[in-house]
C-alpha positions in Angstrom: 28.7 3.3 40.3 25.1 2.6 39.4 23.4 -0.6 40.6 20.8 -2.3 38.6 17.3 -1.2 39.6 16.0 -4.8 39.6 17.4 -7.6 41.6 18.7 -10.7 40.0 15.7 -12.8 41.2 13.2 -10.6 39.4 15.2 -10.8 36.2 15.2 -14.6 36.4 11.3 -14.4 36.9 11.1 -12.2 33.8 13.2 -14.6 31.8 11.4 -17.6 32.8 8.0 -15.8 32.0 9.4 -14.9 28.5 10.4 -18.6 27.9 7.1 -19.7 29.1 5.3 -17.3 26.8 7.5 -18.2 23.8 6.8 -22.1 24.6 3.0 -21.3 24.7 3.2 -19.5 21.5 5.2 -22.3 19.7 2.7 -24.8 21.0 -0.2 -22.9 19.6 1.5 -22.4 16.2 2.2 -26.2 16.0 -1.4 -26.9 16.8 -2.6 -24.6 14.0 -0.3 -26.1 11.5 -1.4 -29.7 12.2 -5.2 -29.0 12.4 -7.2 -30.0 9.4 -8.3 -27.8 6.8 -11.4 -25.7 7.1 -13.8 -27.2 4.5 -15.3 -23.7 4.0 -12.0 -22.2 3.2 -11.3 -25.2 0.8 -14.6 -24.4 -0.9 -13.8 -20.8 -1.3 -10.4 -21.6 -2.6 -11.8 -24.0 -5.1 -14.3 -21.3 -6.4 -11.3 -19.0 -6.9 -9.5 -21.6 -8.9 -6.9 -22.4 -6.5 -7.5 -26.1 -6.7 -7.7 -26.6 -10.5 -7.6 -30.4 -10.4 -10.1 -30.9 -7.8 -13.8 -30.5 -7.3 -14.5 -27.8 -4.8 -17.6 -29.6 -3.5 -15.7 -32.8 -2.8 -14.7 -33.3 0.9 -11.2 -32.3 1.7 -9.9 -35.9 2.2 -10.7 -36.7 -1.4 -8.5 -33.7 -2.7 -4.6 -33.5 -2.8 -3.5 -31.6 0.2 -0.6 -30.1 -1.6 -0.1 -28.7 -5.1 1.9 -31.0 -7.4 4.0 -29.3 -10.1 4.4 -31.0 -13.2 5.7 -30.2 -16.8 7.7 -27.1 -17.6 7.4 -24.0 -15.4 5.4 -21.3 -16.9 6.2 -17.7 -16.6 3.8 -15.7 -14.3 3.8 -13.0 -16.9 4.0 -13.7 -20.6 6.8 -11.8 -22.3 6.1 -8.4 -23.3 5.6 -7.8 -27.0 7.6 -4.8 -28.5 5.7 -1.6 -28.4 6.0 1.5 -30.5 6.8 4.3 -28.2 6.8 7.2 -30.7 3.0 8.0 -30.3 3.6 8.1 -26.6 6.6 10.3 -26.9 4.5 12.6 -29.3 1.7 12.8 -26.8 4.3 13.5 -24.0 5.7 16.6 -25.9 2.1 17.9 -26.7 1.4 17.5 -23.0 4.4 19.2 -22.0 3.6 22.2 -24.4 0.1 22.4 -22.9 1.4 22.4 -19.4 3.9 25.2 -20.3 1.0 27.2 -21.8 -1.1 26.7 -18.5 1.8 27.7 -16.4 2.1 31.0 -18.3 -1.5 31.7 -18.0 -1.6 30.9 -14.3 1.5 33.3 -13.8 -0.6 36.0 -15.8 -3.6 35.5 -13.6 -1.5 35.7 -10.4 0.2 38.9 -11.6 -3.1 40.4 -12.3 -4.7 39.6 -9.0 -1.4 41.1 -7.3 -2.1 44.3 -9.2 -5.8 44.2 -8.5 -4.9 43.8 -4.7 -2.6 46.6 -4.7 -5.3 48.8 -6.5 -7.9 47.8 -4.0 -5.5 48.6 -1.1 -4.7 52.1 -2.4 -8.5 52.8 -2.8 -9.0 51.6 0.7 -6.3 53.9 1.9 -7.7 56.9 0.0 -11.2 56.3 1.4 -9.9 56.0 5.0 -7.8 59.3 4.3 -11.0 61.1 3.0 -13.1 59.8 5.9 -10.6 61.1 8.3 -10.4 64.4 6.8 
């Protein structure tokens, strides 16, 4: 029968501290939301074209604070035009053939290096045998 390591009073203090911290953060978030916009950001956004109907040099009070959508919705990306994929498929086939040729060449080089390593090892053993004799 294990007993809790903390007493109920300290748990209440921790809960109360958490609630106070949450209230402080909520108050800060509300303050940020209700602050007036920074004119430097407004100017930067205007230069980026995020305020299409407003003059970026105008004071923020003269510009609309929210975007108003009018007319029909425009798609974010225009519909794609049909593309002929046959040239791409032909390129893929030729690239696959090139990769297979390179794979065979690399295998050959690795095999030759292995044979060379064996020959060098045999020569080293022969040299050591002759040196010892």
